[in-house]
Every structure is written in C-alpha cells, then in structure tokens.
VMD Tcl script that draws the C-alpha trace (Angstrom):
set ca {
  {0.00 0.00 0.00}
  {1.39 3.34 -1.02}
  {1.29 6.15 1.52}
  {1.22 8.54 -1.42}
  {-2.36 7.42 -2.02}
  {-3.61 6.37 1.41}
  {-2.23 9.42 3.26}
  {-3.52 11.92 0.72}
  {-6.30 14.38 1.49}
  {-8.26 12.96 -1.43}
  {-8.28 9.53 0.24}
  {-8.64 10.62 3.87}
  {-11.71 12.74 3.15}
  {-13.56 9.64 1.94}
  {-15.96 8.00 4.42}
  {-14.36 5.17 6.39}
  {-16.53 2.62 4.53}
  {-15.09 3.75 1.19}
  {-11.54 3.57 2.56}
  {-12.07 0.04 3.86}
  {-13.66 -1.07 0.59}
  {-10.70 0.38 -1.34}
  {-8.24 -1.58 0.82}
  {-10.19 -4.80 0.31}
  {-10.42 -4.27 -3.43}
  {-6.72 -3.46 -3.69}
  {-5.82 -6.52 -1.63}
  {-7.75 -8.82 -3.98}
  {-6.83 -7.45 -7.40}
  {-5.30 -9.67 -10.03}
  {-1.97 -8.84 -11.69}
  {-3.59 -6.21 -13.92}
  {-5.30 -4.34 -11.06}
  {-8.77 -5.74 -11.77}
  {-11.16 -7.07 -9.14}
  {-14.76 -8.13 -8.74}
  {-16.40 -5.80 -6.23}
  {-19.49 -7.82 -5.31}
  {-17.77 -10.17 -2.80}
  {-16.27 -7.16 -1.01}
  {-19.61 -5.37 -0.85}
  {-21.23 -8.50 0.58}
  {-18.42 -9.10 3.08}
  {-18.52 -5.52 4.36}
  {-22.33 -5.15 4.11}
  {-22.00 -2.09 1.89}
  {-24.13 -0.77 -0.94}
  {-23.09 0.04 -4.50}
  {-23.24 3.75 -3.68}
  {-19.80 3.41 -2.05}
  {-18.43 2.13 -5.37}
  {-19.90 5.19 -7.07}
  {-18.13 7.41 -4.55}
  {-14.78 5.69 -5.17}
  {-15.33 5.99 -8.91}
  {-16.21 9.70 -8.71}
  {-13.04 10.21 -6.64}
  {-11.02 8.47 -9.41}
  {-9.78 5.60 -7.25}
  {-11.49 2.89 -9.32}
  {-12.93 2.58 -12.82}
  {-15.94 0.43 -13.69}
  {-15.26 -2.09 -16.46}
  {-18.70 -3.68 -16.83}
  {-22.16 -3.94 -15.27}
  {-21.19 -7.05 -13.29}
  {-19.23 -4.95 -10.78}
  {-15.80 -5.60 -12.26}
  {-13.51 -2.67 -11.47}
  {-9.99 -1.52 -12.22}
  {-8.00 0.07 -9.36}
  {-6.62 3.19 -11.04}
  {-3.51 3.56 -8.85}
  {-2.70 -0.16 -8.95}
  {0.72 0.27 -10.62}
  {1.75 2.79 -7.98}
  {0.60 0.47 -5.19}
  {2.15 -2.75 -6.57}
  {5.03 -4.03 -8.61}
  {4.93 -7.48 -10.16}
  {7.92 -9.39 -11.43}
  {7.39 -10.16 -15.12}
  {8.19 -13.83 -14.54}
  {5.28 -14.14 -12.09}
  {2.75 -12.05 -14.02}
  {-0.51 -13.75 -15.01}
  {-2.83 -11.85 -17.36}
  {-6.26 -11.06 -15.99}
  {-9.29 -12.97 -17.18}
  {-10.80 -9.49 -17.58}
  {-7.89 -8.01 -19.53}
  {-10.09 -7.56 -22.61}
  {-12.44 -5.33 -20.58}
  {-9.55 -3.11 -19.60}
  {-8.41 -2.90 -23.22}
  {-11.95 -2.00 -24.32}
  {-12.29 0.82 -21.79}
  {-8.86 2.19 -22.67}
  {-9.83 2.08 -26.32}
  {-13.16 3.80 -25.77}
  {-11.60 6.45 -23.52}
  {-9.08 7.39 -26.20}
  {-10.50 9.18 -29.19}
  {-8.26 7.48 -31.73}
  {-8.65 4.15 -33.44}
  {-4.95 3.60 -33.94}
  {-3.54 0.09 -33.66}
  {-1.47 1.05 -30.61}
  {-4.39 2.10 -28.43}
  {-7.24 -0.01 -29.82}
  {-5.93 -3.39 -30.84}
  {-8.32 -5.60 -28.89}
  {-12.10 -5.80 -29.09}
  {-14.49 -8.13 -27.30}
  {-15.13 -10.32 -30.36}
  {-11.57 -10.40 -31.67}
  {-8.90 -12.89 -30.75}
  {-5.46 -11.36 -30.76}
  {-2.61 -13.26 -32.34}
  {1.02 -12.31 -32.65}
  {2.50 -12.71 -36.12}
  {6.13 -13.12 -37.10}
  {6.75 -9.35 -36.96}
  {5.46 -9.19 -33.36}
  {2.42 -7.24 -34.47}
  {-1.02 -7.97 -33.14}
  {-3.44 -9.14 -35.77}
  {-7.12 -9.94 -35.51}
  {-8.68 -13.33 -36.12}
  {-10.05 -12.16 -39.49}
  {-6.57 -11.15 -40.70}
  {-5.07 -14.44 -39.58}
  {-6.69 -16.38 -42.42}
  {-4.99 -14.14 -44.98}
  {-1.55 -14.63 -43.44}
  {-1.74 -18.40 -42.84}
  {0.65 -19.24 -45.67}
  {3.32 -16.77 -44.54}
  {3.05 -17.96 -40.92}
  {3.34 -21.59 -42.03}
  {6.49 -20.86 -44.02}
  {7.86 -18.91 -41.05}
  {7.24 -21.87 -38.74}
  {9.00 -24.23 -41.13}
  {12.01 -21.92 -41.46}
  {12.14 -21.40 -37.69}
  {11.92 -25.11 -36.89}
  {14.61 -26.01 -39.42}
  {16.94 -23.42 -37.88}
  {17.05 -25.30 -34.56}
}
mol new
graphics top color blue
foreach p $ca { graphics top sphere $p radius 0.5 }
foreach p [lrange $ca 0 end-1] q [lrange $ca 1 end] { graphics top cylinder $p $q radius 0.2 }
display resetview
C-alpha cells in the first residue's frame, strides 16, 4: 500500500466505509489491477453507492455492469515481477475501456475488441482473427524456417 495514495487528502476525506472497501479491493486485485467488487460489498455489508463514490473520486474505474472494477492507482501500489505475471481474465475489458476512452482508433491504443482474438504474427504485431486467415501461408512458411533453424 502506497502512503502517497492512502495518506492523501483525497483519500482521507472519503468515508471510512469507502476507505475500507478500497483496501479490500486493492488486496484482492489480479496482476492487472482488476477485481470483482461484489464479494467485497457483501463481506462488508455495503451498498453500491460506495463504489460510485470511489469511482467519482477516481480511485477505481468500472469495467462492466457485473461490478468488475480496475484500481486506477494499482501500478503505484504494486510491482509485479514479469516472470510471475498472469494476465487477468478481464484483460479484454480493460483494453476496451482504454480504447473507448481514447478518441483514436490507432492500432497502438485499440488493438483488442471483445469479439476479436489477438494473435502475434512473425513481426510481433497484433493481428485480428479475421486477418489471420490471410496470413496463414506466410506464418506456415515462417514456422518451417524457424523449426529447421534449430
């Protein structure tokens, strides 16, 4: 837990229920800073209005209507060794919200959508499932060349 966040006026002016909920959510995030809020609300006997308060204060960001949230300051609060990192099962939701919050449709900011399956091609570029069919022959030849190089 970072004192930069938890000792700030912005945090300390929140009601104690919101502070406790934030700690619980932060404690149970996955490696991408995403957590399901419902179990915490039930455990602490709190209503969804506390989530709204945390969201309005920019501590969390709602990812879907099933109470899945992203802890905004997660990277400041935690550091994860790349060898131990496990992608979130909700990573696509985070990518969608980042894409919709940016006003561009460039490949860098909007490369994943809910119905697309990302694949990495030989040039380390992300391609969508629909593009994969077009590049099957080049990927096959790449695999053959790569396997014969071993």
